Residue, then its C-alpha position, 0 to 999 in steps of 0.5 A: m778445294t778438292k778432296i783429291g786435291l787436299g789429298l794429293l797436298w797431303a800425299i805431297a807433304a808426308a812424302a816431303a815430310l818422310f825426305l827429309i827424316t831419311l835424309p843421310i848427312s854429317l853428323q855435323a850437318q845433323l847439330i847443326a839442322g839441329s840446333l836452326v829447329v831449336t831456334a826457331m822453336i825458341g824465336l816461335k815461342v818469344v814472338r807467336p807463342e799461339g794460333i798456326w805459330r804455336l802449331m807451326a813450332l810443333s811441327l819442326g820439333i815432330a820432325i827432329v823427334l822423326r829424327y832421332v827415332y829412324w837414327r835410333s832404328t837403323e844405327t844404335i841397336p847392339p847385334i841379335n847374336q848379342p844377345e846381353n847387349f840385345v836385350p836391354g837396348v831392345l828393352l831401352f829403344g821400345a821405352e822410347l818409342y811407348n814416349v815418343f808414341m805417347l807424344f803424339l796422343s799428348l799432340f793430339v789431345v792437346a795441340k789445341p785444347l778448348p779455351s774455358r767456357v760462359a756457362p749458360k743461363p738455363k731458362k728452367l732450372p732442372t731439380v738437382d739430387i746433390f750426393v756423397p759417398t762416405y765409407n771411413e770419413d770423419a763426421g766433422l770432416l762430412a759436416t763441412t763437405l754436407a753444409a757446403a752443399k746446404g750454400l749451393d746458390y740454387p733454388a731449396d724445393k729444386l735441390t735435394i742433398w744425399l749422404l751415401d752412408d756405406g760405413g753404415t751399412d747393414q752388412k757391418c751393422n751386424s758384422d760378427n765381428v761385436e769390435e766393427a760391429v759397434t763401430a759401424q752401429q755407433r757410426r750411424a746412428q751420428l750420422q743420421k743426426l748429422c745430418r737430421d740437424l743439416e736437415v739432409n738425406y742419410l741412406t745407407r744400404a745392406r750389403n758394402e757391394h761394387a764399392k763406390a760405385g755400387n754405393l752411388n746406384n745405390g742413391l740412384d735408386h732412392s733419388t729423383g732428380e734429372l741432375v745428379a752432383v756428384f761431391d767426394a766427402d773431402h770436397a767442398p763445392a764453393r757457391d756457384f757450383l750448381t749456376e755455373t753447370v746445369g745450364y750446360f745440360e738444357e742448351d745438350e740433349k745428350l749431353f751426360l756429364v759437366q765436369t769442373p777441376h778438383f782444386f787441394i787446399n793442403p800440399d801432396p807430399l813433394e809440395r809439402n815436403l819440398r816445399t813447392f804449394d805456394k809457388m810453384p803449379s800443381e801437379n793435377e793443374m796438367f792435367y785439368g788446367i790442359i789435359q781435361r781441356g784438350l779432353d772436350k775438343w773432341n768430346a772425351s772429357f771424362f768423368c774424374g769421381s766428383a765435382a760433376v754433373l751427371r744427366r740420370t738419363a744418361l746413367a740408365e742406359t747403363s744401368g747406372f755407374s759402371g763398377i768393372s774396374i776401381t775407377e767406375d768414374c772414367e769407366t761408367a763415361l768410357e760407356l757413355h762416350a760409346r752410346g753416343w753421349h756429350s761431355v763438357y769441362v768447366d774449366k775452372p775450380l768451383i770445389a775445394g777438396l783434400q789429397p794424401t798427407t803423406f807419400a804411404s798415402f799418396i802412393g795407395q792412392r795412385t795404384r788405386w788409379g792405376q790399376g783402374m785404368m788397366q783394368i778399363l784398357r784390359f776389360r774395356f780396350p778403348p782404341l776398339k770400344r765400339g761406338l767410338a768416334l777416331s779421336q776419342r779412342f786416341a783420346y782414352m788411349s792417351s788416359t790409360l796408357f799413360w799410366l803404363f808410365p812405370i815400365p820405360r820409368i825404371i828401364f830409363l833409371i837402370s840402363p846406364l848401370f848396364y854399362l858401366f857396371f857390365g860393358a854392356e854395349i846397348f846403345v851403339a853411338s859415338g858421343g858425336e853422334f849423341a851430342a847429334y841424336t839424343l843431345m838434341y832430341m832432349i833439348v826438342n822435347l822439353m821444349m814442346q813439354n813447354y809449349l804444351y804445358g809452360r805456365y802449369r809443369w815446370p821442367w824435370i817436375s814430370e819425371l820426378y813425379e812418375l820416378i817416385q809413383s814408379v817402384y811401388l806401381l811396377p809391381a801392382l801394374i804387374s799384378v793387375l795385368m796378370n789378374p785383373r780383377k783383383p784388386t778392390f778399392k779403397v778409400t785413400a786416407k786425406d785427414e791425417k797428421l803428421d807430428r815429427n820428422y821421419i822416413s816415409e815407411l815406402g822410403g827404403p828403395f830410394y835409398i839402396i836406388f841412390a846408392i846404387l848411382l852413387a856407386g855408379v858414378g864411381m865406375t864412372a871415374w874408374r871407366l874414363i882413367s881404365q878406358p880413355y880411347e872408350a872416354d866420349v861413351a864413358l861420358v856421355v852414360g856417366t852423365w846419363n848417370i847422374l842426372n838419375l842420382l838427381m832425379v833419385g836424390c830429388a827423390l830421397g826429398v820427397v819421402s823424408e815427411r817433414r813434420n806437420p801437426q795440423s790435419s787442415h791446410r789454413v787458406e788466405i783470405v780478407r773478410r770483415c768480422d766484428f770480434h765477440y770479446g766477453d760484452e765487447v765487439i770490436p771490428a776485425s777483420i779474418e786474415d786466414v782460415s781453416i775448418g778448424g780455425a781462424r787468425i783473427k787482426v784487431l788494433g793493437t789498442a784495441i784490447p789491452h789485456l787479452d784474457m783467453t779465457r773469456l767468451s768470445s765470436i765472430s759475427f760477420e755475413p755470409l754470404s749465402d741465407i744461413g739464419e746465423k750470423t755467429l760463431p763462437l770460439s775460444i782462443r788458443s794465441s796471441n801475437m803484436e804485429d805491427n801494431a796490429l793483434l793477430i788473435g789465433c782462435r778454435f771454431m767450437p760448433h755448437g750446431a748445425s748454423h756453426f757449420r754452415l758459416i765455417a763452409d761459408l768463410l772456408f768454400a763459398n768463395s771460387k773465385q780465391w781458388s782461380d787466384f792463388q791457381e794462377s798466382r802458381r801459374v808461371n813460365i819459369g823456363i827451361i833453364k831456368g827451371t833447370l838451375w833450378f831444379l838442379k839447386l832444389s836435387v841438392v839440398q833434397s838429396g842432402r836433407g833426405m840424408i840428414y833424416l837417414m843419419r838422424r834413423i840410424g842414431a835413434v835404432r842405435e840409441a834405441a838397442i842399446p841396453e840401460p846401465t843395470p845399478a850398481p848394488e849398495p854395499k851391505d851395509v849401506v842397505e843394513e842402514a837404510g832398513r833400520 
């Protein structure tokens, strides 16, 4: 078919779509049409969820979305001569348009993502520098990451490992603040010794300039490898990280980046406090499991700061890593994509890391991400960035504009209150119109999300994640938009311990919002009684407010921090070993392991009387050539279970080989991360997922209120003064004195 004929077909299709979207029909016909579309989407999902059938289902959904937008634009905006209704009404409409626009960008990116790649085998292995940038991380954490890097399956003569220490710079060691100077000097000496023991390179610099980007660029200045692999201080690589990534660079001379997913062995605050870590897909799996694969299709997958390999000659074109924004990773990728370089995304978890434990640290991390993306939008402006293909412009728009979500999220939260408390009509429609247009739009939207992200994101979870961030990200985004050079890079705390149950220091606003929304429920009841002639509108708006209440109630559970005294998360494994108990050698297996210790399983009859003071260790065959097989332990606990003795042990590493053995146990096998992810990737479905979320919201609302009552009780108890002891009678005192 000629280009003219193809263009004519597209024009006819567009005209037909426009006619159907703008066709005036009755509410009953609209409700029937919407129901038919929903039924067709369900049928296509059951029969053929992939390929052209998937695209057909999404196209049907798009038709309902566009018809809703047309209806909203032409019939529901309040009159301009009623500013008390018009202004909030336009804000709400703008928030909806943002969501629709982001939906279309998402459809462009992920409607048909690339399948997982198979790693090519290079004919000639390039030289690789491993960069581990650090600022204030604990030496034990760094030892594990460096030890894991030492275990990489790669020729030793082609691999150089660098610890890039920004916590022991000359600037810090010579600080006028004596305490800061001494701390920096001690840190430098400690990390230098660690690097000598592990036989890796220690590198610091004169001054702390340009944060992480400056630290990485200092590493580039002192190294010569053809490729550079970057691992955050808490991101330990599996043995096959380089064998799964370096081969792509030989296939494509213009390839500057191979990015892999960030996999985390510990739950984030939502997963930990709601106890969903082991059964629900993690938040980042939607991005790394679907979105990055979609970006990869358009040559727009970007550098995520760690778990990636980059080409040195490409970085030389931009004088290293870009440092204008505090998200140097995405900024660097954007600049190199604009210069004609290519990227590849490998959809296989090849590192295991830690994510923030507390809600406060989580918000601090997301604030940095959001502000950094706004800086990129402000300074680089992807839509008009010279050198980018049109598809790349759309892709980077999707990645940067996403971080404006706090604005519409807050608008959706407060909009029903305008009607319930003030009687403002910011959405001009009847109850029947809501059912025919808005309800159908919401159902279709949920179904489209399920089509795109079903195994990677359960219903309503995206909305919850956005809500818990929005309260704090909104002022942060406004701040960076007003002063884009103000934000500075801050390292996120990862290895925190929680030794008690408490309400997060950032939890207060959610309790206030919950109380206001609860008052909105009371106002709904009052309007139904006092204004029965507007009962349909009151029911619709009241239901909207109840949905917000359930969402905020679930957020109360997120900010109610559960006790978690262990800073390192335990990972289930099955590994044969020998348990050395004094002079005895007993066959055993390792059942689970963490950075700090392990649980060893032996036959119950093997050790009749366990003496916890006896010297012990385990020996096993490591996956990499370490030169040592025995790891010393101290016994901490024991219990019998099904004729087996489970022994809780703490690792007692004395040298570099012991850290390498720990890393080999915990991080060397990448397959365990893939298996764990697959065990959580279950499409729960819209109905079951919604019911599950409703139950979760009710339970977490109650838990949040219990935490609040306990806190109020503790404050009252602390405010009661200690009783003053009554003075003893004079004769008693005198008798005591005698």
